[in-house]
C-alpha positions as a Markdown table, in Angstrom:
| # | Residue | x | y | z |
|---|---|---|---|---|
| 1 | Met | 104.2 | 128.4 | 211.6 |
| 2 | Ala | 106.0 | 127.9 | 208.0 |
| 3 | Asp | 107.3 | 130.6 | 205.9 |
| 4 | Ser | 105.0 | 129.7 | 203.4 |
| 5 | Arg | 101.9 | 130.4 | 205.8 |
| 6 | Arg | 98.9 | 132.7 | 204.0 |
| 7 | Ile | 97.2 | 135.0 | 205.9 |
| 8 | Ala | 94.0 | 137.1 | 205.0 |
| 9 | Val | 93.3 | 140.2 | 206.3 |
| 10 | Leu | 89.6 | 141.4 | 206.1 |
| 11 | Gly | 89.6 | 145.2 | 205.8 |
| 12 | Gly | 91.4 | 147.9 | 203.9 |
| 13 | Gly | 91.6 | 150.3 | 206.2 |
| 14 | Ala | 94.9 | 151.9 | 208.1 |
| 15 | Trp | 94.9 | 149.3 | 210.5 |
| 16 | Gly | 94.4 | 146.3 | 208.1 |
| 17 | Thr | 97.2 | 148.0 | 205.7 |
| 18 | Ala | 99.8 | 148.5 | 208.3 |
| 19 | Leu | 99.0 | 144.6 | 209.8 |
| 20 | Ala | 98.9 | 143.3 | 206.2 |
| 21 | Asn | 102.4 | 144.7 | 205.7 |
| 22 | Leu | 103.7 | 143.3 | 209.1 |
| 23 | Ala | 102.8 | 139.7 | 208.0 |
| 24 | Ala | 104.1 | 140.0 | 204.4 |
| 25 | Arg | 107.4 | 141.8 | 205.8 |
| 26 | Ala | 107.3 | 138.5 | 208.4 |
| 27 | Gly | 107.6 | 136.4 | 204.8 |
| 28 | Ala | 103.8 | 135.4 | 204.6 |
| 29 | Asp | 102.0 | 135.7 | 201.3 |
| 30 | Val | 99.1 | 138.2 | 202.3 |
| 31 | Thr | 95.5 | 138.9 | 200.7 |
| 32 | Leu | 94.3 | 142.5 | 201.8 |
| 33 | Trp | 90.5 | 142.3 | 201.6 |
| 34 | Ala | 88.6 | 145.6 | 200.7 |
| 35 | Arg | 84.8 | 146.3 | 200.1 |
| 36 | Glu | 84.9 | 148.3 | 197.4 |
| 37 | Pro | 86.0 | 147.4 | 194.2 |
| 38 | Gly | 87.2 | 150.9 | 193.1 |
| 39 | His | 89.7 | 150.6 | 196.3 |
| 40 | Val | 90.9 | 147.4 | 195.3 |
| 41 | Ala | 91.7 | 148.3 | 191.7 |
| 42 | Glu | 93.4 | 151.5 | 192.9 |
| 43 | Met | 95.6 | 149.5 | 195.6 |
| 44 | Ala | 96.5 | 146.8 | 192.9 |
| 45 | Ala | 97.3 | 149.5 | 190.3 |
| 46 | Thr | 99.3 | 151.9 | 192.3 |
| 47 | Gly | 100.6 | 149.6 | 194.9 |
| 48 | Val | 99.6 | 152.1 | 197.7 |
| 49 | Asn | 96.4 | 152.1 | 199.9 |
| 50 | Ala | 96.1 | 156.0 | 199.4 |
| 51 | Arg | 92.5 | 156.0 | 200.8 |
| 52 | Arg | 93.6 | 155.0 | 203.8 |
| 53 | Leu | 97.2 | 155.1 | 204.6 |
| 54 | Pro | 98.9 | 157.3 | 202.1 |
| 55 | Gly | 102.7 | 157.3 | 200.9 |
| 56 | Val | 103.0 | 153.9 | 202.5 |
| 57 | Pro | 103.8 | 151.2 | 199.6 |
| 58 | Leu | 102.0 | 147.8 | 200.0 |
| 59 | His | 104.8 | 144.8 | 200.4 |
| 60 | Ala | 105.4 | 142.9 | 197.1 |
| 61 | Ala | 103.7 | 139.8 | 198.7 |
| 62 | Ile | 100.5 | 141.6 | 199.2 |
| 63 | Thr | 97.4 | 140.9 | 196.9 |
| 64 | Pro | 94.5 | 143.3 | 197.2 |
| 65 | Thr | 91.4 | 141.5 | 196.5 |
| 66 | Gly | 87.3 | 141.9 | 196.7 |
| 67 | Asp | 87.0 | 138.0 | 196.6 |
| 68 | Leu | 86.3 | 136.2 | 199.7 |
| 69 | Ala | 86.8 | 133.1 | 198.3 |
| 70 | Thr | 90.6 | 134.1 | 198.4 |
| 71 | Leu | 90.1 | 133.0 | 202.0 |
| 72 | Glu | 90.2 | 129.5 | 201.0 |
| 73 | Gly | 93.8 | 128.0 | 202.0 |
| 74 | Ala | 94.6 | 130.8 | 204.6 |
| 75 | Asp | 96.0 | 129.7 | 207.5 |
| 76 | Ile | 95.7 | 132.9 | 209.6 |
| 77 | Val | 92.6 | 135.3 | 209.3 |
| 78 | Leu | 92.2 | 138.9 | 210.7 |
| 79 | Leu | 89.5 | 140.8 | 210.9 |
| 80 | Ala | 90.2 | 144.6 | 211.1 |
| 81 | Val | 86.7 | 145.8 | 210.7 |
| 82 | Pro | 84.9 | 147.9 | 213.0 |
| 83 | Ala | 83.7 | 146.4 | 215.9 |
| 84 | Gln | 79.7 | 146.8 | 215.2 |
| 85 | Ser | 80.6 | 145.2 | 211.6 |
| 86 | Leu | 82.4 | 142.1 | 212.8 |
| 87 | Arg | 79.6 | 140.1 | 212.9 |
| 88 | Arg | 78.5 | 140.6 | 209.4 |
| 89 | Met | 82.0 | 140.3 | 208.2 |
| 90 | Ala | 82.2 | 136.9 | 210.1 |
| 91 | Glu | 79.2 | 135.6 | 208.6 |
| 92 | Gln | 80.5 | 136.5 | 205.1 |
| 93 | Ala | 83.6 | 134.9 | 206.0 |
| 94 | Arg | 82.3 | 131.5 | 207.4 |
| 95 | Pro | 81.8 | 129.6 | 203.8 |
| 96 | Phe | 85.5 | 130.2 | 203.0 |
| 97 | Val | 87.5 | 129.8 | 206.2 |
| 98 | Ala | 88.9 | 126.1 | 206.7 |
| 99 | Glu | 87.8 | 124.4 | 210.2 |
| 100 | Asp | 90.2 | 125.3 | 212.9 |
| 101 | Val | 92.1 | 128.4 | 211.1 |
| 102 | Pro | 92.7 | 131.1 | 213.8 |
| 103 | Val | 90.9 | 134.3 | 213.7 |
| 104 | Val | 92.4 | 137.0 | 215.0 |
| 105 | Val | 90.1 | 140.0 | 215.8 |
| 106 | Cys | 92.0 | 143.8 | 215.5 |
| 107 | Ala | 88.8 | 145.4 | 216.3 |
| 108 | Lys | 88.2 | 147.4 | 219.8 |
| 109 | Gly | 84.6 | 147.3 | 220.9 |
| 110 | Ile | 81.6 | 145.6 | 222.6 |
| 111 | Glu | 78.7 | 144.3 | 220.0 |
| 112 | Arg | 75.9 | 147.2 | 220.8 |
| 113 | Ser | 72.8 | 144.8 | 219.7 |
| 114 | Thr | 74.3 | 141.9 | 222.1 |
| 115 | Gly | 76.5 | 143.1 | 224.6 |
| 116 | Leu | 78.9 | 140.4 | 223.5 |
| 117 | Phe | 82.6 | 140.7 | 223.1 |
| 118 | Met | 84.4 | 140.4 | 220.1 |
| 119 | Ser | 85.9 | 137.0 | 221.1 |
| 120 | Asp | 82.2 | 135.9 | 222.0 |
| 121 | Val | 80.9 | 137.1 | 218.6 |
| 122 | Ile | 83.5 | 135.0 | 216.5 |
| 123 | Ala | 82.7 | 132.1 | 219.0 |
| 124 | Ala | 78.7 | 132.7 | 217.9 |
| 125 | Val | 79.6 | 132.9 | 214.2 |
| 126 | Leu | 82.6 | 130.6 | 213.7 |
| 127 | Pro | 82.6 | 128.2 | 216.5 |
| 128 | Asn | 85.3 | 126.0 | 215.0 |
| 129 | His | 87.6 | 128.7 | 214.9 |
| 130 | Pro | 89.9 | 129.7 | 217.6 |
| 131 | Pro | 89.5 | 133.2 | 218.4 |
| 132 | Ala | 92.3 | 135.7 | 219.1 |
| 133 | Ile | 92.5 | 139.6 | 219.9 |
| 134 | Leu | 95.2 | 142.0 | 219.0 |
| 135 | Ser | 95.4 | 145.0 | 220.8 |
| 136 | Gly | 97.5 | 147.4 | 222.7 |
| 137 | Pro | 98.9 | 151.2 | 222.3 |
| 138 | Ser | 99.3 | 151.5 | 218.2 |
| 139 | Phe | 98.9 | 153.9 | 215.6 |
| 140 | Ala | 98.6 | 152.4 | 212.2 |
| 141 | Glu | 100.9 | 154.8 | 210.5 |
| 142 | Asp | 103.4 | 154.4 | 213.6 |
| 143 | Val | 103.3 | 150.7 | 212.7 |
| 144 | Ala | 103.5 | 151.1 | 208.8 |
| 145 | Arg | 106.2 | 153.3 | 209.3 |
| 146 | Gly | 108.5 | 151.4 | 211.5 |
| 147 | Met | 108.3 | 153.2 | 214.7 |
| 148 | Pro | 108.7 | 151.1 | 218.0 |
| 149 | Thr | 105.4 | 149.7 | 219.0 |
| 150 | Ala | 104.5 | 147.2 | 221.5 |
| 151 | Val | 101.0 | 145.5 | 221.7 |
| 152 | Thr | 99.3 | 142.0 | 223.2 |
| 153 | Leu | 97.9 | 139.2 | 221.5 |
| 154 | Ala | 95.9 | 137.1 | 223.5 |
| 155 | Ala | 94.2 | 133.6 | 222.6 |
| 156 | Arg | 92.7 | 130.9 | 224.7 |
| 157 | Asp | 95.8 | 128.5 | 224.6 |
| 158 | Ala | 99.2 | 130.4 | 225.4 |
| 159 | Asp | 101.3 | 128.2 | 223.3 |
| 160 | Gly | 98.8 | 129.1 | 220.2 |
| 161 | Ala | 99.1 | 132.8 | 221.3 |
| 162 | Glu | 102.7 | 132.5 | 221.0 |
| 163 | Ala | 102.7 | 131.4 | 217.7 |
| 164 | Leu | 100.5 | 133.6 | 216.1 |
| 165 | Ala | 102.5 | 136.3 | 217.8 |
| 166 | Ala | 105.7 | 135.1 | 215.5 |
| 167 | Ala | 103.7 | 135.4 | 212.4 |
| 168 | Phe | 103.4 | 139.4 | 213.1 |
| 169 | Ala | 106.7 | 140.1 | 214.8 |
| 170 | Ala | 109.1 | 142.7 | 213.5 |
| 171 | Pro | 112.4 | 144.6 | 215.2 |
| 172 | Trp | 110.1 | 147.5 | 215.5 |
| 173 | Phe | 106.9 | 145.8 | 216.7 |
| 174 | Arg | 106.8 | 143.5 | 219.7 |
| 175 | Leu | 104.2 | 141.2 | 220.6 |
| 176 | Tyr | 103.6 | 140.1 | 223.8 |
| 177 | His | 101.4 | 137.0 | 224.5 |
| 178 | Ser | 98.7 | 136.5 | 227.0 |
| 179 | Ala | 96.0 | 133.8 | 227.5 |
| 180 | Asp | 93.4 | 136.5 | 229.0 |
| 181 | Ile | 91.5 | 137.1 | 226.2 |
| 182 | Arg | 88.7 | 138.9 | 228.1 |
| 183 | Gly | 91.4 | 141.2 | 229.7 |
| 184 | Val | 92.8 | 142.5 | 226.7 |
| 185 | Glu | 89.4 | 142.9 | 224.7 |
| 186 | Ile | 87.8 | 144.7 | 227.7 |
| 187 | Gly | 90.8 | 147.1 | 227.7 |
| 188 | Gly | 90.7 | 148.1 | 224.1 |
| 189 | Ala | 87.2 | 148.5 | 224.2 |
| 190 | Val | 87.1 | 150.5 | 227.4 |
| 191 | Lys | 90.0 | 153.0 | 226.8 |
| 192 | Asn | 87.8 | 154.3 | 223.7 |
| 193 | Val | 85.1 | 155.7 | 225.5 |
| 194 | Leu | 87.6 | 157.3 | 228.3 |
| 195 | Ala | 89.5 | 158.8 | 225.4 |
| 196 | Ile | 86.3 | 160.9 | 224.5 |
| 197 | Ala | 86.3 | 162.0 | 228.0 |
| 198 | Ser | 89.7 | 163.1 | 227.8 |
| 199 | Gly | 89.0 | 164.4 | 224.4 |
| 200 | Ile | 85.8 | 166.4 | 225.5 |
| 201 | Ala | 88.3 | 167.9 | 229.0 |
| 202 | Ala | 90.8 | 169.2 | 226.4 |
| 203 | Gly | 88.6 | 170.7 | 224.1 |
| 204 | Arg | 86.6 | 172.6 | 226.9 |
| 205 | Gly | 90.2 | 173.8 | 228.1 |
| 206 | Leu | 90.4 | 171.8 | 231.3 |
| 207 | Gly | 94.3 | 171.6 | 231.3 |
| 208 | Gln | 96.5 | 168.5 | 231.6 |
| 209 | Ser | 96.0 | 168.2 | 235.5 |
| 210 | Ala | 92.3 | 167.5 | 234.6 |
| 211 | Gly | 93.6 | 165.2 | 231.9 |
| 212 | Ala | 95.9 | 163.1 | 234.0 |
| 213 | Ala | 93.4 | 163.0 | 236.4 |
| 214 | Leu | 90.6 | 161.4 | 233.9 |
| 215 | Ile | 93.3 | 158.8 | 232.9 |
| 216 | Ala | 93.9 | 157.6 | 236.6 |
| 217 | Arg | 90.2 | 157.5 | 237.1 |
| 218 | Gly | 89.4 | 156.3 | 234.1 |
| 219 | Phe | 91.9 | 153.3 | 234.8 |
| 220 | Ala | 90.0 | 152.8 | 237.8 |
| 221 | Glu | 86.5 | 152.3 | 236.1 |
| 222 | Met | 88.4 | 150.2 | 233.5 |
| 223 | Thr | 89.8 | 147.6 | 236.4 |
| 224 | Arg | 86.5 | 147.6 | 237.9 |
| 225 | Phe | 84.7 | 146.6 | 234.8 |
| 226 | Gly | 87.3 | 144.4 | 233.9 |
| 227 | Met | 87.5 | 142.3 | 237.3 |
| 228 | Ala | 83.3 | 142.2 | 237.1 |
| 229 | Tyr | 83.8 | 140.5 | 234.0 |
| 230 | Gly | 86.5 | 138.3 | 234.6 |
| 231 | Ala | 89.8 | 140.0 | 233.5 |
| 232 | Asp | 93.1 | 139.6 | 235.0 |
| 233 | Pro | 93.8 | 143.0 | 236.8 |
| 234 | Gly | 97.4 | 142.4 | 235.5 |
| 235 | Thr | 96.5 | 142.5 | 232.1 |
| 236 | Leu | 95.0 | 145.8 | 232.6 |
| 237 | Met | 97.9 | 147.4 | 233.9 |
| 238 | Gly | 99.8 | 146.4 | 230.9 |
| 239 | Leu | 99.9 | 147.5 | 227.4 |
| 240 | Ala | 96.3 | 146.4 | 226.5 |
| 241 | Gly | 94.8 | 148.4 | 229.0 |
| 242 | Leu | 96.5 | 151.2 | 230.7 |
| 243 | Gly | 99.4 | 151.4 | 227.6 |
| 244 | Asp | 96.5 | 151.7 | 225.1 |
| 245 | Leu | 94.6 | 154.2 | 227.5 |
| 246 | Val | 97.3 | 156.2 | 227.9 |
| 247 | Leu | 98.1 | 156.5 | 224.1 |
| 248 | Thr | 94.5 | 157.0 | 223.1 |
| 249 | Cys | 93.6 | 159.8 | 225.7 |
| 250 | Ser | 96.5 | 161.9 | 224.8 |
| 251 | Ser | 97.0 | 162.1 | 221.1 |
| 252 | Thr | 94.8 | 163.6 | 218.3 |
| 253 | Gln | 95.7 | 160.6 | 216.2 |
| 254 | Ser | 93.2 | 159.0 | 218.2 |
| 255 | Arg | 89.6 | 159.4 | 216.6 |
| 256 | Asn | 88.1 | 159.1 | 219.9 |
| 257 | Tyr | 90.0 | 161.4 | 221.3 |
| 258 | Ser | 89.8 | 164.0 | 218.7 |
| 259 | Phe | 85.8 | 163.5 | 218.3 |
| 260 | Gly | 86.1 | 164.3 | 221.9 |
| 261 | Val | 87.8 | 167.2 | 221.6 |
| 262 | Ala | 85.4 | 168.7 | 219.0 |
| 263 | Leu | 82.4 | 168.0 | 221.6 |
| 264 | Gly | 84.6 | 169.9 | 223.8 |
| 265 | Gln | 84.5 | 172.7 | 222.0 |
| 266 | Gly | 80.9 | 172.7 | 221.3 |
| 267 | Met | 80.0 | 170.8 | 218.0 |
| 268 | Ser | 77.1 | 169.1 | 218.1 |
| 269 | Val | 77.4 | 165.2 | 218.3 |
| 270 | Ala | 76.0 | 164.9 | 214.8 |
| 271 | Asp | 78.4 | 167.5 | 213.4 |
| 272 | Ala | 81.3 | 165.9 | 215.3 |
| 273 | Thr | 80.1 | 162.1 | 214.1 |
| 274 | Ala | 79.9 | 163.6 | 210.5 |
| 275 | Gln | 83.4 | 165.0 | 210.8 |
| 276 | Ala | 85.1 | 161.8 | 212.4 |
| 277 | Gly | 83.7 | 159.0 | 210.8 |
| 278 | Thr | 83.4 | 155.8 | 212.7 |
| 279 | Val | 84.2 | 156.2 | 216.5 |
| 280 | Glu | 84.3 | 153.1 | 218.1 |
| 281 | Gly | 84.2 | 154.5 | 221.5 |
| 282 | Ala | 80.5 | 155.9 | 220.6 |
| 283 | Gln | 79.6 | 152.7 | 219.5 |
| 284 | Thr | 80.5 | 151.1 | 222.5 |
| 285 | Cys | 79.2 | 153.7 | 225.1 |
| 286 | Pro | 76.0 | 153.0 | 225.4 |
| 287 | Ile | 76.4 | 149.2 | 226.1 |
| 288 | Leu | 79.5 | 149.4 | 228.1 |
| 289 | Val | 77.4 | 151.5 | 230.8 |
| 290 | Asp | 74.5 | 149.1 | 230.4 |
| 291 | Leu | 76.8 | 145.8 | 231.1 |
| 292 | Ala | 78.5 | 148.0 | 234.1 |
| 293 | Ala | 74.9 | 148.6 | 235.4 |
| 294 | Arg | 73.9 | 144.8 | 235.2 |
| 295 | Lys | 77.1 | 143.9 | 237.7 |
| 296 | Gly | 76.7 | 147.0 | 239.8 |
| 297 | Val | 80.1 | 148.4 | 238.6 |
| 298 | Asp | 80.5 | 152.3 | 239.2 |
| 299 | Met | 81.8 | 154.0 | 236.0 |
| 300 | Pro | 80.7 | 157.8 | 236.2 |
| 301 | Ile | 83.1 | 159.2 | 233.4 |
| 302 | Ala | 81.5 | 156.5 | 231.1 |
| 303 | Gln | 78.1 | 157.6 | 232.2 |
| 304 | Ala | 79.1 | 161.1 | 231.5 |
| 305 | Val | 80.2 | 160.4 | 228.2 |
| 306 | Asp | 76.9 | 158.4 | 227.5 |
| 307 | Ala | 75.0 | 161.3 | 228.8 |
| 308 | Val | 76.7 | 163.5 | 226.3 |
| 309 | Leu | 76.4 | 161.2 | 223.5 |
| 310 | Ser | 73.0 | 160.6 | 224.2 |
| 311 | Glu | 72.2 | 164.6 | 224.4 |
| 312 | Arg | 70.6 | 163.9 | 228.0 |
| 313 | Ser | 72.9 | 166.3 | 229.4 |
| 314 | Ser | 75.5 | 168.9 | 228.1 |
| 315 | Val | 79.2 | 168.9 | 228.5 |
| 316 | Glu | 79.0 | 171.8 | 231.2 |
| 317 | Thr | 76.8 | 169.7 | 233.0 |
| 318 | Val | 78.2 | 166.3 | 233.2 |
| 319 | Ile | 81.8 | 168.1 | 234.1 |
| 320 | Thr | 79.9 | 170.3 | 236.9 |
| 321 | Ala | 78.5 | 166.8 | 238.2 |
| 322 | Leu | 81.9 | 164.8 | 238.3 |
| 323 | Leu | 83.6 | 167.5 | 240.3 |
| 324 | Ala | 80.8 | 167.6 | 242.9 |
| 325 | Arg | 81.5 | 163.8 | 243.2 |
| 326 | Pro | 82.2 | 163.2 | 246.9 |
| 327 | Ala | 86.2 | 162.6 | 247.7 |
| 328 | Lys | 87.2 | 159.0 | 249.0 |
| 329 | Ala | 90.5 | 157.2 | 249.5 |
| 330 | Glu | 92.1 | 156.6 | 246.3 |
| 331 | Ala | 93.1 | 152.9 | 247.0 |
| 332 | Lys | 89.1 | 152.2 | 246.5 |
| 333 | Leu | 88.7 | 151.1 | 243.1 |
């Protein structure tokens, strides 16, 4: 990639802003698109995304915009919007993105209305654009403040993934590349659901031993599901699977985990949702459970979260049911 490359980031949230700063520091000219005109004006006037990432200056090479026409001429497009908004954002961007420009998905989820993974949504809406997936254990504030972070960028072509990774690499931001798109996107989607379960356990005061067990057994669920849908188990053992799972299941910086904590402390689903805002795991959970059932994949933790979110069962009921499950050989996934 040439130093004069142009990168467009669609999504004025914390993660989109952190990635825009990374790309700018790597030498790119960056446009950062946000939906609300007032938000764009604030960023342009102050040089800070105070609504989503306060205290972190925007790099001088970043131009905030609300005009999708600025996508014209972009060499790489990043979609840093919630998973359930990805299709609509891609459709809006389609008239302005030149053919063969790579599209990097930075959302972690499964499209609830169709059961499609994120790369498949891009393939349906932008068929002439090679999709890539960026995922791994990372919080936007850590990345924006230069804290050491390592993630995975996957594309169907290994050389293409490596080239894309180079566009965002920084001394503190290590990018591993992969050709296993399915494994990387499944890891990112499933860990959000499991983080809600971990949060519920923490909010209920079940202790750190229970938390560790949930992560371990949750990883088994992730692996079973991933293998059923074509993921490389080795990918799930890496940053985009186990790494992201451990981070998201153990920190209140995770919106999914914090949402689960609120549920575990007795807050209603409606109130916890209003407090947390967009919770990717809550949106992904029903379709994850459905896709697992289609392949006969046993996912008791994900099913328990779904039962709580749909209010078919109480937190106490699902905890009792999980504890009552018969023991089996641990080597059996």
